Each structure stands twice: as C-alpha cells, then as structure tokens.
N, CA, C and O atoms as a DFTB+ gen file, in Angstrom:
272 C
 N C O
     1  1      60.286     -58.123       6.313
     2  2      59.740     -56.827       5.996
     3  2      60.770     -55.758       6.362
     4  3      61.437     -55.844       7.393
     5  1      60.882     -54.777       5.516
     6  2      61.811     -53.674       5.778
     7  2      61.119     -52.601       6.611
     8  3      59.895     -52.600       6.746
     9  1      61.899     -51.706       7.155
    10  2      61.346     -50.584       7.912
    11  2      60.458     -49.728       6.997
    12  3      59.403     -49.251       7.416
    13  1      60.889     -49.543       5.766
    14  2      60.104     -48.755       4.814
    15  2      58.770     -49.461       4.509
    16  3      57.732     -48.808       4.402
    17  1      58.803     -50.770       4.373
    18  2      57.578     -51.537       4.160
    19  2      56.629     -51.431       5.339
    20  3      55.411     -51.397       5.169
    21  1      57.193     -51.379       6.530
    22  2      56.397     -51.219       7.741
    23  2      55.697     -49.858       7.754
    24  3      54.551     -49.749       8.190
    25  1      56.389     -48.826       7.276
    26  2      55.774     -47.492       7.172
    27  2      54.576     -47.523       6.220
    28  3      53.528     -46.944       6.507
    29  1      54.745     -48.202       5.092
    30  2      53.637     -48.320       4.135
    31  2      52.451     -49.042       4.787
    32  3      51.305     -48.615       4.645
    33  1      52.731     -50.120       5.491
    34  2      51.668     -50.890       6.145
    35  2      50.961     -50.056       7.203
    36  3      49.733     -50.070       7.283
    37  1      51.713     -49.338       8.005
    38  2      51.130     -48.484       9.045
    39  2      50.233     -47.422       8.423
    40  3      49.108     -47.205       8.873
    41  1      50.735     -46.771       7.397
    42  2      49.968     -45.720       6.730
    43  2      48.686     -46.287       6.127
    44  3      47.618     -45.686       6.250
    45  1      48.791     -47.427       5.486
    46  2      47.637     -48.066       4.865
    47  2      46.595     -48.425       5.913
    48  3      45.406     -48.173       5.715
    49  1      47.024     -49.008       7.021
    50  2      46.075     -49.395       8.069
    51  2      45.385     -48.177       8.674
    52  3      44.181     -48.208       8.926
    53  1      46.132     -47.119       8.903
    54  2      45.523     -45.910       9.471
    55  2      44.516     -45.289       8.498
    56  3      43.439     -44.855       8.908
    57  1      44.865     -45.249       7.231
    58  2      43.974     -44.635       6.233
    59  2      42.720     -45.478       6.003
    60  3      41.628     -44.930       5.852
    61  1      42.864     -46.795       5.974
    62  2      41.742     -47.655       5.604
    63  2      40.912     -48.155       6.780
    64  3      39.726     -48.440       6.618
    65  1      41.507     -48.263       7.943
    66  2      40.812     -48.912       9.049
    67  2      40.466     -47.986      10.213
    68  3      39.613     -48.332      11.030
    69  1      41.089     -46.846      10.308
    70  2      40.861     -45.945      11.435
    71  2      39.948     -44.804      11.006
    72  3      40.404     -43.796      10.466
    73  1      38.651     -44.976      11.253
    74  2      37.664     -43.978      10.834
    75  2      37.761     -42.674      11.613
    76  3      37.194     -41.662      11.200
    77  1      38.470     -42.688      12.729
    78  2      38.585     -41.486      13.553
    79  2      39.612     -40.499      13.005
    80  3      39.623     -39.333      13.401
    81  1      40.476     -40.958      12.094
    82  2      41.524     -40.101      11.539
    83  2      41.195     -39.676      10.116
    84  3      40.712     -40.475       9.314
    85  1      41.457     -38.429       9.816
    86  2      41.327     -37.954       8.444
    87  2      42.651     -38.202       7.723
    88  3      43.655     -38.548       8.346
    89  1      42.638     -38.023       6.423
    90  2      43.873     -38.167       5.652
    91  2      44.919     -37.160       6.133
    92  3      46.111     -37.467       6.165
    93  1      44.479     -35.973       6.502
    94  2      45.407     -34.955       7.009
    95  2      46.024     -35.389       8.334
    96  3      47.199     -35.123       8.586
    97  1      45.241     -36.055       9.183
    98  2      45.770     -36.560      10.459
    99  2      46.856     -37.606      10.211
   100  3      47.917     -37.579      10.835
   101  1      46.575     -38.520       9.298
   102  2      47.548     -39.574       8.982
   103  2      48.800     -38.965       8.376
   104  3      49.915     -39.384       8.686
   105  1      48.618     -37.983       7.519
   106  2      49.758     -37.299       6.902
   107  2      50.657     -36.675       7.977
   108  3      51.884     -36.733       7.894
   109  1      50.019     -36.082       8.978
   110  2      50.776     -35.484      10.077
   111  2      51.515     -36.557      10.880
   112  3      52.676     -36.374      11.247
   113  1      50.835     -37.683      11.152
   114  2      51.478     -38.793      11.871
   115  2      52.687     -39.329      11.111
   116  3      53.696     -39.701      11.710
   117  1      52.571     -39.365       9.785
   118  2      53.642     -39.891       8.947
   119  2      54.759     -38.869       8.732
   120  3      55.810     -39.187       8.176
   121  1      54.510     -37.629       9.184
   122  2      55.454     -36.526       9.008
   123  2      55.671     -36.200       7.530
   124  3      56.782     -35.880       7.108
   125  1      54.584     -36.288       6.748
   126  2      54.636     -35.920       5.335
   127  2      54.291     -34.443       5.195
   128  3      53.370     -33.954       5.849
   129  1      55.013     -33.744       4.359
   130  2      54.706     -32.334       4.138
   131  2      53.578     -32.159       3.124
   132  3      52.891     -31.137       3.129
   133  1      53.386     -33.150       2.256
   134  2      52.319     -33.087       1.258
   135  2      51.365     -34.260       1.434
   136  3      51.790     -35.397       1.641
   137  1      50.080     -33.970       1.350
   138  2      49.067     -35.010       1.469
   139  2      49.204     -36.044       0.350
   140  3      48.874     -37.214       0.540
   141  1      49.689     -35.612      -0.810
   142  2      49.854     -36.537      -1.935
   143  2      50.858     -37.652      -1.600
   144  3      50.733     -38.770      -2.100
   145  1      51.829     -37.355      -0.774
   146  2      52.796     -38.373      -0.354
   147  2      52.095     -39.445       0.475
   148  3      52.377     -40.634       0.322
   149  1      51.197     -39.032       1.338
   150  2      50.446     -39.975       2.167
   151  2      49.600     -40.888       1.287
   152  3      49.533     -42.094       1.522
   153  1      48.960     -40.317       0.281
   154  2      48.150     -41.138      -0.621
   155  2      49.021     -42.117      -1.406
   156  3      48.586     -43.225      -1.720
   157  1      50.241     -41.713      -1.722
   158  2      51.154     -42.608      -2.433
   159  2      51.574     -43.781      -1.537
   160  3      51.801     -44.887      -2.027
   161  1      51.673     -43.541      -0.252
   162  2      52.045     -44.592       0.709
   163  2      50.908     -45.570       0.949
   164  3      51.147     -46.716       1.329
   165  1      49.674     -45.131       0.731
   166  2      48.497     -45.939       1.051
   167  2      48.196     -46.923      -0.064
   168  3      48.110     -46.548      -1.234
   169  1      48.039     -48.173       0.306
   170  2      47.713     -49.216      -0.665
   171  2      46.216     -49.486      -0.630
   172  3      45.548     -49.220       0.370
   173  1      45.706     -50.009      -1.714
   174  2      44.277     -50.281      -1.825
   175  2      43.832     -51.286      -0.780
   176  3      44.571     -52.201      -0.417
   177  1      42.633     -51.100      -0.314
   178  2      42.033     -52.021       0.642
   179  2      40.992     -52.846      -0.098
   180  3      39.939     -52.331      -0.474
   181  1      41.280     -54.116      -0.305
   182  2      40.377     -54.963      -1.093
   183  2      39.028     -55.143      -0.411
   184  3      38.023     -55.326      -1.097
   185  1      38.975     -55.098       0.919
   186  2      37.688     -55.211       1.619
   187  2      36.775     -54.046       1.261
   188  3      35.584     -54.238       1.016
   189  1      37.335     -52.836       1.229
   190  2      36.521     -51.672       0.879
   191  2      36.123     -51.726      -0.585
   192  3      35.023     -51.302      -0.940
   193  1      36.997     -52.239      -1.441
   194  2      36.652     -52.389      -2.853
   195  2      35.472     -53.340      -3.005
   196  3      34.546     -53.076      -3.772
   197  1      35.511     -54.445      -2.271
   198  2      34.427     -55.428      -2.339
   199  2      33.119     -54.850      -1.798
   200  3      32.046     -55.127      -2.334
   201  1      33.212     -54.047      -0.737
   202  2      32.014     -53.413      -0.185
   203  2      31.400     -52.451      -1.202
   204  3      30.180     -52.397      -1.359
   205  1      32.246     -51.701      -1.884
   206  2      31.756     -50.753      -2.884
   207  2      31.073     -51.482      -4.028
   208  3      30.034     -51.038      -4.516
   209  1      31.637     -52.577      -4.453
   210  2      31.060     -53.356      -5.550
   211  2      29.752     -54.001      -5.110
   212  3      28.818     -54.101      -5.905
   213  1      29.670     -54.441      -3.855
   214  2      28.473     -55.120      -3.375
   215  2      27.248     -54.207      -3.376
   216  3      26.119     -54.698      -3.364
   217  1      27.446     -52.915      -3.389
   218  2      26.325     -51.980      -3.473
   219  2      25.517     -52.256      -4.736
   220  3      24.288     -52.191      -4.716
   221  1      26.201     -52.561      -5.825
   222  2      25.505     -52.863      -7.081
   223  2      24.746     -54.171      -6.981
   224  3      23.668     -54.302      -7.561
   225  1      25.290     -55.149      -6.252
   226  2      24.579     -56.409      -6.048
   227  2      23.265     -56.156      -5.312
   228  3      22.224     -56.702      -5.678
   229  1      23.321     -55.321      -4.270
   230  2      22.112     -54.985      -3.512
   231  2      21.100     -54.278      -4.414
   232  3      19.901     -54.545      -4.337
   233  1      21.581     -53.388      -5.258
   234  2      20.709     -52.664      -6.177
   235  2      20.029     -53.632      -7.142
   236  3      18.836     -53.495      -7.412
   237  1      20.771     -54.602      -7.661
   238  2      20.194     -55.601      -8.564
   239  2      19.118     -56.410      -7.864
   240  3      18.087     -56.715      -8.462
   241  1      19.346     -56.768      -6.587
   242  2      18.365     -57.543      -5.824
   243  2      17.079     -56.734      -5.654
   244  3      15.981     -57.275      -5.787
   245  1      17.211     -55.457      -5.365
   246  2      16.033     -54.588      -5.218
   247  2      15.294     -54.474      -6.550
   248  3      14.067     -54.553      -6.606
   249  1      16.060     -54.291      -7.606
   250  2      15.480     -54.145      -8.940
   251  2      14.685     -55.415      -9.318
   252  3      13.593     -55.321      -9.880
   253  1      15.233     -56.577      -9.010
   254  2      14.560     -57.852      -9.311
   255  2      13.266     -57.993      -8.510
   256  3      12.252     -58.451      -9.035
   257  1      13.307     -57.600      -7.243
   258  2      12.106     -57.753      -6.404
   259  2      11.000     -56.798      -6.846
   260  3       9.819     -57.101      -6.675
   261  1      11.361     -55.669      -7.402
   262  2      10.364     -54.705      -7.883
   263  2       9.701     -55.224      -9.170
   264  3       8.498     -55.051      -9.362
   265  1      10.473     -55.845     -10.028
   266  2       9.950     -56.280     -11.316
   267  2       9.128     -57.562     -11.231
   268  3       8.520     -57.970     -12.220
   269  1       9.100     -58.201     -10.066
   270  2       8.346     -59.456      -9.915
   271  2       6.891     -59.197      -9.709
   272  3       6.111     -60.138      -9.564
C-alpha cells in the first residue's frame, strides 16, 4: 500500500465508521481546503449500502404480514 492509498483508507474509515465526526471534521483532519476533495477521497462502504437496501426487505416483510 502506498502512503496515498493509506490516506484514502483513513479518510474512508473516518467518514464511514466514526459517527462522532462530521464530513467537515474529517475534511479538517485531512487538511483539505474543499469538502468536495474529502468526498472524492472517500470510498463507498458496502456495509452501509447493504443496510440501506435491507430497509426495503423489512418493508416487504411488513407488507406481506399485513396482507395475510
């Protein structure tokens, strides 16, 4: 892993896993002058994507139990 790759990983972990920090806080930690740069450094979190999708699964389960 390169130093630059490590920066991306650090930024991604702070943005996706640290609920105590806002995007502006992470941007400041990364020494970015623009918040858009911080978002560019952040990679998608597949766990959060799966959680978001699972909301629809829960909704379908509720819908099925109502129609029975």
